[in-house]
Each structure stands twice: as C-alpha cells, then as structure tokens.
C-alpha positions as CSV (number, residue, x, y, z in Angstrom):
1,M,31.2,-0.3,-5.5
2,H,32.6,2.6,-7.4
3,P,30.1,5.5,-7.4
4,A,29.8,6.3,-11.1
5,F,28.9,10.0,-11.4
6,S,26.6,9.4,-14.5
7,I,24.6,6.7,-12.6
8,I,24.1,9.0,-9.6
9,V,23.0,11.9,-11.8
10,F,20.7,9.5,-13.6
11,T,19.0,8.0,-10.5
12,T,18.6,11.3,-8.7
13,L,17.5,13.5,-11.6
14,S,15.1,11.0,-13.2
15,G,13.7,10.1,-9.7
16,L,13.0,13.8,-9.1
17,G,11.5,14.2,-12.6
18,Y,9.3,11.1,-12.3
19,G,8.2,12.2,-8.8
20,L,7.2,15.6,-10.1
21,A,5.4,14.0,-13.0
22,A,3.5,11.7,-10.6
23,V,2.3,14.7,-8.6
24,L,1.2,16.6,-11.7
25,G,-0.6,13.5,-12.9
26,L,-2.8,13.6,-9.8
27,G,-4.1,17.0,-10.8
28,L,-3.0,18.7,-7.5
29,L,-1.9,21.8,-9.4
30,D,-4.0,24.3,-11.4
31,P,-3.4,23.1,-15.1
32,A,-4.0,26.6,-16.4
33,A,-1.4,28.3,-14.2
34,L,1.9,29.3,-15.8
35,A,3.7,27.6,-12.9
36,T,2.0,24.3,-13.6
37,K,2.9,24.6,-17.3
38,C,6.6,25.1,-16.3
39,G,6.3,22.1,-13.9
40,H,5.3,19.8,-16.8
41,V,8.3,21.1,-18.9
42,L,10.7,20.7,-16.0
43,A,9.5,17.1,-15.2
44,L,10.1,16.1,-18.8
45,A,13.5,17.9,-18.8
46,L,14.7,16.2,-15.6
47,I,13.6,12.7,-16.9
48,S,15.3,13.3,-20.2
49,A,18.5,14.6,-18.6
50,G,18.6,11.6,-16.3
51,L,18.1,9.1,-19.0
52,L,20.8,10.7,-21.2
53,S,23.2,10.7,-18.3
54,S,22.7,7.0,-17.9
55,T,24.0,6.2,-21.4
56,R,27.4,7.7,-20.4
57,H,28.0,4.7,-18.2
58,L,27.7,2.3,-21.1
59,G,30.8,1.0,-22.8
60,N,29.0,1.3,-26.2
61,P,26.2,3.8,-25.9
62,Q,25.2,3.3,-29.6
63,R,24.1,-0.2,-28.6
64,A,21.9,0.9,-25.8
65,W,18.8,0.0,-27.8
66,R,19.7,-3.7,-27.6
67,A,19.0,-3.7,-23.8
68,L,15.3,-3.1,-24.5
69,S,15.0,-6.7,-26.0
70,Q,15.7,-8.4,-22.7
71,W,12.6,-7.2,-20.8
72,R,11.5,-10.8,-19.9
73,S,14.5,-11.3,-17.6
74,S,16.3,-8.0,-17.1
75,W,15.2,-5.2,-14.8
76,L,17.5,-2.9,-16.7
77,S,15.6,-3.7,-19.9
78,R,12.3,-3.3,-18.2
79,E,13.3,0.1,-16.9
80,G,14.2,1.2,-20.5
81,V,10.9,-0.1,-21.9
82,M,8.9,1.6,-19.1
83,A,10.8,4.9,-19.5
84,I,9.8,5.0,-23.2
85,V,6.2,3.9,-22.5
86,T,5.8,6.4,-19.7
87,F,6.7,9.3,-22.0
88,A,3.4,8.9,-23.9
89,P,0.9,9.8,-21.1
90,L,3.4,12.4,-19.8
91,L,3.5,14.2,-23.1
92,V,-0.3,14.1,-23.4
93,S,-0.7,15.6,-19.9
94,A,2.0,18.2,-20.7
95,W,0.3,19.1,-24.0
96,A,-3.1,19.4,-22.3
97,S,-1.7,21.8,-19.6
98,V,0.8,23.8,-21.6
99,I,-1.3,24.3,-24.8
100,E,-4.9,23.9,-23.7
101,G,-4.7,24.8,-20.0
102,R,-6.6,21.8,-18.8
103,Y,-6.2,18.6,-16.9
104,L,-6.9,15.2,-18.4
105,A,-7.6,12.5,-15.7
106,I,-6.9,9.3,-17.6
107,P,-3.4,10.2,-19.0
108,G,-2.7,12.0,-15.7
109,F,-3.3,8.9,-13.5
110,L,-1.7,6.7,-16.1
111,G,1.4,8.9,-16.1
112,T,1.5,8.8,-12.3
113,A,1.3,5.0,-12.2
114,L,3.8,4.4,-14.9
115,S,6.2,6.9,-13.4
116,L,6.2,5.0,-10.2
117,V,6.6,1.7,-12.0
118,T,9.6,3.1,-13.9
119,V,11.3,4.2,-10.6
120,Y,10.5,0.7,-9.2
121,C,12.2,-0.9,-12.2
122,T,15.3,1.3,-11.6
123,A,15.5,0.2,-8.0
124,M,15.1,-3.4,-8.8
125,I,18.2,-3.3,-11.0
126,Y,20.1,-3.1,-7.7
127,A,17.7,-4.9,-5.4
128,S,17.8,-8.0,-7.6
129,L,21.6,-8.4,-7.3
130,K,22.2,-11.2,-4.8
131,S,26.0,-10.5,-5.2
132,V,25.6,-7.2,-3.4
133,Q,23.9,-8.2,-0.2
134,A,23.2,-4.7,1.1
135,W,21.1,-3.9,-2.0
136,H,19.3,-7.2,-2.0
137,T,16.3,-6.2,0.2
138,R,12.8,-4.9,-0.2
139,L,13.9,-1.7,1.5
140,T,15.9,-0.7,-1.6
141,P,12.8,-0.1,-3.9
142,A,11.0,1.4,-1.0
143,C,13.7,4.0,-0.6
144,Y,13.8,4.8,-4.3
145,L,10.0,5.2,-4.5
146,L,9.8,7.3,-1.3
147,F,12.6,9.6,-2.4
148,A,11.0,10.1,-5.8
149,A,7.7,10.9,-4.2
150,A,9.2,13.2,-1.6
151,G,11.3,15.1,-4.2
152,G,8.2,15.3,-6.5
153,F,6.1,16.9,-3.7
154,V,9.0,19.3,-2.7
155,L,9.2,20.5,-6.3
156,A,5.5,20.7,-6.7
157,S,5.4,22.8,-3.6
158,A,7.7,25.3,-5.3
159,F,5.3,25.6,-8.2
160,A,2.3,25.9,-5.8
161,F,4.0,28.9,-4.2
162,A,4.6,30.3,-7.7
163,G,0.8,30.4,-8.2
164,G,0.0,26.9,-9.2
165,G,-1.9,25.3,-6.3
166,N,-2.5,24.8,-2.6
167,T,0.3,26.3,-0.5
168,V,-0.5,24.3,2.6
169,A,-1.5,20.8,1.6
170,L,1.4,20.2,-0.8
171,P,4.2,21.4,1.5
172,L,2.8,19.3,4.4
173,L,2.5,16.2,2.2
174,A,6.1,16.9,1.1
175,I,7.3,17.0,4.7
176,L,5.5,13.8,5.6
177,L,7.1,12.0,2.6
178,L,10.5,13.4,3.5
179,I,10.1,11.9,7.0
180,A,9.0,8.6,5.6
181,A,11.8,8.5,3.0
182,W,14.6,9.2,5.5
183,A,13.2,6.9,8.1
184,T,13.1,4.1,5.6
185,K,16.7,5.0,4.5
186,L,17.8,4.9,8.1
187,R,16.3,1.4,8.5
188,W,18.1,0.4,5.3
189,R,21.4,1.6,6.7
190,E,20.8,-0.3,9.9
191,H,20.0,-3.4,7.9
192,M,23.3,-2.9,5.9
193,K,25.4,-2.5,9.1
194,N,23.9,-5.6,10.8
195,L,24.3,-7.9,7.8
196,V,25.9,-11.3,8.3
197,P,27.7,-12.0,5.0
198,L,26.2,-14.9,3.1
199,S,29.3,-15.0,0.8
200,T,32.6,-15.6,2.6
201,P,36.1,-16.7,1.5
202,E,35.1,-20.1,2.8
203,S,31.9,-20.3,0.7
204,A,33.5,-18.6,-2.3
205,T,36.3,-21.1,-2.6
206,G,34.4,-24.2,-1.4
207,L,37.1,-24.9,1.2
208,G,35.1,-24.1,4.3
209,G,34.9,-27.7,5.3
210,I,38.7,-27.7,5.9
211,G,38.8,-24.6,8.0
212,R,39.1,-20.9,7.9
213,V,40.3,-19.5,4.5
214,R,42.8,-16.6,4.3
215,L,44.2,-15.0,1.2
216,F,47.7,-16.1,0.3
217,E,48.1,-13.9,-2.8
218,R,45.8,-11.7,-4.8
219,P,44.7,-13.0,-8.2
220,H,46.3,-9.9,-9.8
221,V,49.3,-7.9,-8.7
222,T,48.1,-4.7,-10.4
223,E,44.7,-2.9,-10.4
224,N,42.1,-4.2,-12.8
225,Y,38.4,-3.6,-13.6
226,L,37.1,-5.6,-10.6
227,T,39.3,-3.9,-8.1
228,R,38.4,-0.4,-9.5
229,E,34.7,-0.9,-9.9
230,M,33.9,-3.3,-7.1
231,G,36.7,-2.8,-4.6
232,F,36.0,0.9,-3.9
233,K,36.5,1.7,-0.2
234,I,35.5,4.7,1.9
235,A,36.7,5.4,5.4
236,R,34.1,4.9,8.1
237,K,34.5,8.4,9.5
238,H,34.0,9.9,6.0
239,A,30.9,7.8,5.5
240,A,29.5,8.9,8.8
241,K,30.1,12.6,8.0
242,L,28.6,12.3,4.5
243,W,25.5,10.5,6.0
244,R,25.0,13.5,8.3
245,I,25.3,15.9,5.4
246,A,22.8,13.8,3.4
247,I,20.1,13.7,6.0
248,V,20.4,17.4,7.0
249,A,20.5,18.7,3.4
250,G,18.1,16.1,1.9
251,G,15.6,16.0,4.8
252,A,15.9,18.4,7.7
253,V,16.5,21.7,5.8
254,P,13.9,21.3,3.1
255,A,11.3,20.1,5.7
256,L,12.0,23.1,7.9
257,L,11.8,25.6,5.0
258,L,8.6,24.1,3.7
259,L,7.1,24.1,7.2
260,V,7.8,27.8,7.6
261,L,6.3,28.6,4.2
262,A,3.2,26.5,4.9
263,I,2.7,28.3,8.3
264,L,3.1,31.7,6.7
265,G,1.0,30.8,3.7
266,G,0.5,33.0,0.6
267,Q,2.1,33.0,-2.8
268,G,4.8,35.1,-4.4
269,V,8.2,35.3,-5.8
270,I,10.0,35.1,-2.5
271,A,8.0,32.1,-1.3
272,A,8.5,30.3,-4.6
273,A,12.2,31.0,-4.5
274,V,12.6,29.6,-1.0
275,A,10.6,26.5,-2.0
276,A,12.8,26.1,-5.1
277,L,15.9,26.4,-2.9
278,A,14.5,23.7,-0.6
279,A,14.1,21.4,-3.7
280,I,17.7,22.1,-4.8
281,I,19.1,21.4,-1.3
282,H,17.0,18.3,-1.1
283,W,18.5,17.1,-4.5
284,G,22.0,17.7,-3.1
285,G,21.3,15.6,0.0
286,V,19.8,12.8,-2.1
287,F,22.9,13.0,-4.4
288,V,25.1,12.4,-1.4
289,E,22.8,9.6,-0.1
290,R,23.0,7.9,-3.5
291,W,26.8,8.2,-3.6
292,L,26.9,6.4,-0.3
293,F,24.5,3.8,-1.6
294,F,27.2,2.7,-4.1
295,A,30.3,3.5,-2.1
296,Q,29.3,1.4,0.9
297,A,28.1,-1.6,-1.0
298,R,30.3,-4.7,-0.9
299,H,30.4,-7.0,-3.9
300,A,30.8,-10.7,-3.2
301,V,33.6,-11.0,-5.8
302,M,35.9,-9.1,-3.4
303,N,36.2,-12.3,-1.4
304,Y,38.8,-13.3,-3.9
305,Y,40.8,-10.1,-3.2
306,G,41.0,-10.4,0.5
307,S,38.2,-7.9,1.3
C-alpha cells in the first residue's frame, strides 16, 4: 500500500496524544504543577493536529462530517464519533488542571478509557480489512494500543522530570511498555512474513480448478489509482534497514535514556530535556514503523496485476 504521509502523521501524532491523555487521566502527575498543565495542553494539541492531518487524505475534506453517520457499520465512522466524544472529558480534565490546579477522577478515568477506545477504533479500520491479509489480525489493534500507551508514558516521564510527578515509576512503566510494544510488533512482522496468501490469482479469477493461473496482460497499460495506491513496492533490503532504524529509534534509545534518568533520579531542566528528546526520538521510530506498516502491506487486488 502507498504510505500516505497525512495518514502516518495522523496515526502517530494522535496515538501519542491519546496515550498522554490516558496517562494524565489516571492522575499520575501532580495536577497543580506547571508541567502537568503543559501536558494537558500538549495532549489536546497532538490529538487535534493528528485529526486535522487525517482530513488531508480525503478527496473532499468538506464532506468529512458525512463519515460520522455510518457508525453502525464503519470503523472509520466510529473512530470519528469517538474522537469527538472523547474531547469532552479531556477538556474537563484539562480545565480542572490548568485553571483550578486539581484532578477530577471521574472525567479523568473516562478520558483514559475513551482515549484507548478511540485508538482501538483507528486500529480496527485496518484490522477489519480482509483484503489486506497482513493487517487482518488481532495483533494490529494490540500494536496500536501498546504504542499509544508507551508513547504516552514516555511523554509523561518528560513532564515528570520537569516537576510534575514521580521520576522513577513513570520512566520504568514507559520502559516496560516500550518492550511490550516492540515485542508485539516483532510478532506482528513474523506473522506477516509467514502468511500463506488466502487470495491468489487462482481464487481471484475462479480458474483454479483448471490449473495454475499466470498473467497474460495487465488490465491497464499505464499507471492508475490502483497501481499507485495499492501496488507500492519496497525493496526487501530497504525494509530490513528501516525496521532496524525503527526499533532502535522507537524502542532502544528512548528506553536507555529513560533508564539512565530513572537511576540518576531527581528533577530539572536537563533531565526534562533528555526525557523530551527520548519522546521525540520515539516518535521518529514509530513514524518509520508506521510507514513500513503501509509499505509492506499487500492488497488482494494486485492479484489482477501480476503481483
């Protein structure tokens, strides 16, 4: 599949934002601290930026509101509805912290739950597609949720070192979630590599009973929407190199930086800056991982194009 830049920005930024919002909703940071107030603002900003980026992938962005009407059958519509609903408790929690300097448990926990549900809906947009076999697995939503949670705790650790909370528990939880997220992603990649295609040229054409089917001529002699969007190919050596970059930047480096900070302890500008750097590097690694998520996916329609 063609890795659309807007969709990658959307899934990574909104995932990071919802992850941070989920952590803030648990009340693990001091609501009266300036760092926590900034955390609430950043969470809402990341979520908003991600959602706005997603509209750039639409052919007619002005009609995006119509997608909300299909929530009974469409995961895309459910995601849109949940994104709007989730803003209510997040705004209440942000107001309580930023304006009043206190934590409200009910909207906090509600915001955490709805944030995770929204990320799950985003993942199910892809996991529900039987035409892309690599995505059609329970491991897809598991990866999305774990990456959101890991990113949220990595960001929360930066605000903790800036004076907002516990500088040992939060980084250690972030490290555990980073390990869980990348271990699950590794299992997802092994699942993708070992897939036995359910859709083949024989099943696609219905001629399997006669024998093996091979392409005589492509349906189109020139490039078209299907070949551009669903016929994207990446060399195996490039994919392997990008995977190493993703796991080092998105997992190993942030975990190492947070572990050193947790061992040294304390709070301050330098510690907060290093933790923030860990969050930025983590986002870069997840960005590469999400690019590969699309670039290595094979759509069943390419059976008609000799792929």
